[in-house]
C-alpha positions as CSV (number, residue, x, y, z in Angstrom):
1,X,81.7,112.6,90.3
2,X,82.4,116.2,88.9
3,X,82.1,117.7,92.6
4,X,84.3,115.0,94.3
5,X,86.9,115.9,91.1
6,X,86.6,119.6,91.8
7,X,87.2,119.2,95.5
8,X,90.5,117.0,94.5
9,X,91.6,119.6,92.9
10,X,91.2,122.4,95.0
11,X,93.4,120.4,97.5
12,X,96.0,120.4,94.8
13,X,96.0,123.9,94.3
14,X,96.5,124.6,97.9
15,X,99.2,122.4,98.9
16,X,101.7,123.6,96.1
17,X,102.6,126.7,96.5
18,X,102.9,126.2,100.4
19,X,105.3,122.7,99.7
20,X,107.3,124.8,96.3
21,X,110.3,125.5,98.7
22,X,111.0,121.8,98.9
23,X,111.3,120.8,95.1
24,X,114.5,121.2,94.2
25,X,115.7,118.9,97.2
26,X,113.1,116.8,96.0
27,X,114.3,116.7,92.0
28,X,117.8,115.4,93.8
29,X,115.9,112.4,95.1
30,X,113.9,111.9,92.1
31,X,117.4,111.1,90.0
32,X,117.7,108.4,92.2
33,X,114.5,106.8,91.7
34,X,115.1,106.9,87.4
35,X,114.9,103.0,86.4
36,X,113.0,102.0,88.9
37,X,110.7,99.1,88.5
38,X,108.2,101.6,87.0
39,X,110.1,102.2,83.8
40,X,110.7,105.8,85.5
41,X,113.1,107.4,83.0
42,X,112.2,109.0,79.7
43,X,108.7,109.3,79.6
44,X,106.5,112.4,79.9
45,X,105.9,114.1,83.1
46,X,103.8,111.4,85.1
47,X,104.4,108.9,83.0
48,X,107.3,105.4,82.8
49,X,108.8,104.9,79.5
50,X,106.5,102.9,79.0
51,X,104.0,105.7,78.4
52,X,101.8,104.2,81.0
53,X,100.6,106.8,83.7
54,X,102.6,106.3,86.6
55,X,100.2,106.3,90.2
56,X,101.5,105.5,93.4
57,X,98.9,103.7,96.0
58,X,99.7,104.1,100.0
59,X,98.3,100.6,100.6
60,X,96.8,97.3,99.0
61,X,92.7,98.8,99.0
62,X,94.4,101.9,97.4
63,X,96.2,99.7,95.1
64,X,93.6,97.1,94.1
65,X,91.3,100.1,93.1
66,X,93.9,101.6,90.8
67,X,94.5,98.4,89.3
68,X,91.2,97.0,88.6
69,X,90.1,100.6,87.5
70,X,93.5,101.6,85.6
71,X,94.3,98.0,83.8
72,X,96.7,98.4,81.3
73,X,96.9,102.0,81.1
74,X,98.5,102.9,84.5
75,X,101.6,101.4,86.2
76,X,101.1,101.3,90.1
77,X,104.0,101.7,92.6
78,X,102.7,100.8,96.6
79,X,104.2,102.2,99.5
80,X,103.2,99.5,101.7
81,X,104.9,96.5,101.0
82,X,103.2,93.0,100.9
83,X,103.1,91.9,104.5
84,X,104.4,95.0,105.9
85,X,101.6,96.1,109.0
86,X,100.2,99.7,107.3
87,X,99.9,101.8,110.3
88,X,103.6,101.7,111.2
89,X,104.9,102.2,107.9
90,X,107.9,104.2,107.9
91,X,108.3,106.0,104.3
92,X,112.0,106.6,102.8
93,X,113.2,109.1,100.7
94,X,113.1,107.2,97.4
95,X,109.5,106.9,97.8
96,X,109.2,110.5,98.6
97,X,110.6,111.3,95.6
98,X,108.2,108.9,93.7
99,X,105.5,111.1,95.2
100,X,106.5,114.0,93.3
101,X,107.2,112.4,90.2
102,X,103.8,110.6,89.7
103,X,101.0,111.4,87.7
104,X,98.6,110.1,90.7
105,X,98.7,110.1,93.8
106,X,95.5,107.7,95.8
107,X,95.9,107.3,99.3
108,X,93.7,107.5,102.7
109,X,94.1,109.8,105.1
110,X,93.9,109.1,109.0
111,X,95.5,105.6,108.4
112,X,99.1,106.0,107.8
113,X,100.9,109.2,109.3
114,X,104.2,108.6,107.8
115,X,102.2,108.5,104.5
116,X,100.1,111.5,105.2
117,X,103.2,113.4,106.1
118,X,105.0,112.3,103.0
119,X,102.6,113.3,100.9
120,X,102.6,116.9,102.1
121,X,106.4,116.8,101.9
122,X,106.6,115.8,98.3
123,X,104.6,118.6,96.6
124,X,102.5,115.8,94.9
125,X,100.4,117.8,92.4
126,X,97.7,115.0,91.4
127,X,96.2,113.6,94.6
128,X,93.1,111.5,95.3
129,X,92.7,111.1,98.8
130,X,89.9,108.4,99.5
131,X,88.3,109.9,102.3
132,X,87.1,112.6,100.2
133,X,84.8,110.8,97.9
134,X,82.5,109.2,101.0
135,X,82.2,109.7,105.1
136,X,84.1,108.7,107.7
137,X,82.3,107.6,111.4
138,X,83.8,108.3,114.4
139,X,85.3,104.9,116.2
140,X,82.0,103.1,117.8
141,X,84.0,103.6,121.5
142,X,82.6,100.4,123.0
143,X,86.1,98.9,123.1
144,X,87.3,101.7,125.7
145,X,84.2,100.8,128.3
146,X,85.1,99.8,131.3
147,X,88.9,100.8,131.0
148,X,88.8,103.0,134.6
149,X,88.7,100.0,136.3
150,X,92.3,99.6,136.1
151,X,94.9,102.4,136.9
152,X,96.7,103.6,133.9
153,X,94.3,102.0,131.5
154,X,94.3,105.2,129.9
155,X,98.1,104.9,128.8
156,X,97.3,101.5,127.7
157,X,94.8,101.9,125.5
158,X,95.7,104.8,123.8
159,X,94.9,104.0,120.4
160,X,92.4,106.9,118.7
161,X,93.1,108.1,115.2
162,X,93.5,111.5,114.6
163,X,89.8,112.9,115.1
164,X,88.6,109.7,116.5
165,X,87.4,108.8,113.1
166,X,87.5,104.8,111.8
167,X,89.7,105.1,108.5
168,X,88.5,101.1,107.7
169,X,86.0,102.4,105.4
170,X,87.0,99.9,102.3
171,X,85.3,96.9,105.1
172,X,82.1,97.9,103.9
173,X,81.7,97.3,99.9
174,X,79.4,99.8,99.3
175,X,81.4,102.7,100.6
176,X,84.1,100.9,98.9
177,X,82.7,101.4,96.2
178,X,81.9,105.4,96.3
179,X,85.7,105.5,97.1
180,X,86.1,103.7,93.8
181,X,83.8,106.4,91.8
182,X,86.1,109.1,93.0
183,X,89.3,107.5,91.6
184,X,88.0,106.8,88.6
185,X,87.3,110.4,88.3
186,X,90.5,111.2,89.3
187,X,92.2,109.0,87.0
188,X,90.4,109.8,84.1
189,X,91.4,113.8,85.1
190,X,94.8,113.0,85.2
191,X,94.8,110.5,81.9
192,X,91.7,112.1,80.0
193,X,92.9,110.2,76.6
194,X,91.8,107.4,78.2
195,X,88.8,108.6,80.4
196,X,86.4,106.2,78.6
197,X,88.3,103.1,79.4
198,X,88.5,104.4,83.4
199,X,84.4,105.2,83.7
200,X,83.4,101.6,82.2
201,X,86.2,99.9,84.4
202,X,84.5,101.9,87.3
203,X,81.0,101.0,86.4
204,X,82.1,97.5,86.3
205,X,84.3,97.5,89.6
206,X,81.0,98.9,91.1
207,X,78.7,96.5,89.9
208,X,80.9,94.2,91.7
209,X,81.1,95.6,94.9
210,X,77.0,96.0,94.9
211,X,76.7,92.5,93.9
212,X,79.6,91.7,97.1
213,X,76.6,93.3,99.2
214,X,74.0,91.8,98.0
215,X,75.7,88.2,99.2
216,X,76.8,89.8,102.5
217,X,73.2,91.0,103.4
218,X,71.8,87.4,102.3
219,X,74.6,85.2,103.9
220,X,74.2,86.8,106.8
221,X,70.3,87.1,107.4
222,X,69.9,84.0,109.2
223,X,72.5,84.9,112.3
224,X,71.9,83.4,115.3
225,X,73.9,86.1,117.1
226,X,75.2,89.8,115.7
227,X,78.1,89.9,118.0
228,X,81.8,89.0,117.3
229,X,85.1,89.4,119.1
230,X,88.4,90.8,116.9
231,X,91.4,91.7,117.1
232,X,91.4,95.1,116.5
233,X,88.6,97.4,115.8
234,X,88.9,97.2,111.5
235,X,85.5,95.9,111.0
236,X,82.9,98.8,112.2
237,X,81.8,99.7,109.2
238,X,81.0,96.1,107.7
239,X,79.1,95.7,111.5
240,X,77.1,98.7,111.1
241,X,76.2,97.6,107.3
242,X,75.4,94.4,108.2
243,X,73.5,95.1,111.6
244,X,76.1,93.5,113.5
245,X,78.2,94.5,116.6
246,X,81.8,94.4,116.7
247,X,83.7,94.1,119.8
248,X,87.3,94.2,119.8
249,X,90.3,93.4,121.8
250,X,92.5,96.4,120.8
251,X,91.1,99.5,119.4
252,X,91.7,101.1,116.0
253,X,95.4,100.5,116.3
254,X,96.3,97.0,116.3
255,X,99.4,97.0,118.4
256,X,97.6,98.6,121.2
257,X,97.4,96.5,124.5
258,X,94.0,96.0,125.9
259,X,93.3,96.4,129.5
260,X,93.2,93.7,132.3
261,X,89.2,95.1,132.8
262,X,89.1,95.2,129.0
263,X,89.9,91.4,128.7
264,X,87.2,90.7,131.7
265,X,84.7,92.9,130.0
266,X,85.1,90.7,126.6
267,X,84.8,87.6,128.6
268,X,81.3,88.7,130.2
269,X,79.9,89.6,126.4
270,X,81.2,86.4,125.0
271,X,79.4,84.5,127.7
272,X,76.2,86.7,127.6
273,X,75.7,87.0,123.8
274,X,76.7,83.4,123.2
275,X,80.3,84.1,121.1
276,X,81.4,80.9,119.7
277,X,84.8,82.3,117.8
278,X,87.6,84.9,118.3
279,X,88.8,86.4,115.1
280,X,92.3,87.6,114.5
281,X,94.1,88.5,111.9
282,X,97.2,87.7,109.4
283,X,99.3,90.9,109.3
284,X,99.7,91.2,113.4
285,X,100.3,88.6,116.2
286,X,97.4,86.6,117.1
287,X,98.8,85.7,121.2
288,X,96.0,88.1,123.1
289,X,93.5,86.6,120.7
290,X,93.9,83.1,121.3
291,X,94.6,83.9,125.5
292,X,91.0,84.7,125.3
293,X,89.6,82.3,123.0
294,X,91.5,79.7,125.3
295,X,89.9,81.3,128.6
296,X,86.7,80.9,126.9
297,X,86.7,77.5,125.6
298,X,85.8,78.9,122.0
299,X,87.3,78.6,118.8
300,X,89.7,81.2,116.8
301,X,89.7,81.9,113.2
302,X,91.1,84.8,111.0
303,X,88.9,87.9,109.9
304,X,91.2,89.9,107.8
305,X,91.0,93.3,107.7
306,X,92.3,93.7,104.0
307,X,95.5,95.8,104.7
308,X,97.4,94.5,102.6
309,X,97.5,90.5,101.0
310,X,100.1,87.6,101.5
311,X,100.3,84.0,100.7
312,X,98.9,83.5,104.1
313,X,95.3,85.9,103.1
314,X,92.5,83.8,102.6
315,X,92.3,85.2,99.2
316,X,94.5,86.4,96.4
317,X,92.2,89.7,96.0
318,X,90.1,92.1,97.2
319,X,87.0,90.4,96.5
320,X,87.9,87.2,97.2
321,X,89.3,87.9,101.1
322,X,85.9,89.7,101.7
323,X,83.8,86.6,100.8
324,X,86.4,84.0,102.7
325,X,85.4,86.9,105.7
326,X,81.7,86.3,104.6
327,X,81.8,82.6,105.1
328,X,83.8,83.2,108.4
329,X,81.1,85.4,109.9
330,X,78.8,83.0,108.8
331,X,80.3,80.0,110.7
332,X,80.6,81.9,113.9
333,X,77.4,83.8,113.9
334,X,75.3,80.5,112.9
335,X,74.3,81.5,109.9
336,X,76.0,78.8,108.0
């Protein structure tokens, strides 16, 4: 954990001199942010008027960690509003100013280009970047096989993120636990007076995530098939952790359009592997998933990538939605 904290401090020292030229302009923006819902005026630097540490989280999985670990010691602002598709987020000047003012910024690089750019522009001094606390995998690439059959398929299916890495790491409970440990250390570093509380809350949360991992392992142990089809390639880490095989309609970007060749390939896979269900999501269109399921005469169901929580989500928080995902997978894979 000390190594992670040292790495994060190093990132801060590198960023700040390079971005000092923008501090004056951002200071003007910061004035407009006073009196926001975080109680921004009148507190110490990095704290709201109520004395709590001000934390900015990029999207829901980071918000959940900060709220669970930070508790009453933190006030959290989330850049991605509930119901917004995080991949396509645009950042406002006020949000960029909030990054500069925050006592801590928690984000995951590679998922939201606008957030990555805004953090660089903001000159934020205290930053916890989630992928520095665990390891990312290369995109599986299964969804690209066979696309050469269609002219122009490469343009249709251009969905790779920076470096070809899959950023959906929070869907593996154990890797998410590693990130939780890093976030807990970052909170303790930013607010040492409450370090003992952060350490205790981190341990409690990682225990819950370990128990969740055990639930998945036991719940999927009797699956009759290991193949599932999803709307976009968000579940690679979950599939790898539990010995499953994900096939996706779109790639890592949920807005990318599959080629006709890919749709034919998915039909063949579904028939060969006895797939019973095509999964769609709550934050993106389900039209293509329903079309594929209709062509195959099989069911559709929700498998939530937990990029945001809304009233349509199958649970109120990360743990509840993950358990709903487990039940959906068990039913679809014949483990129920």
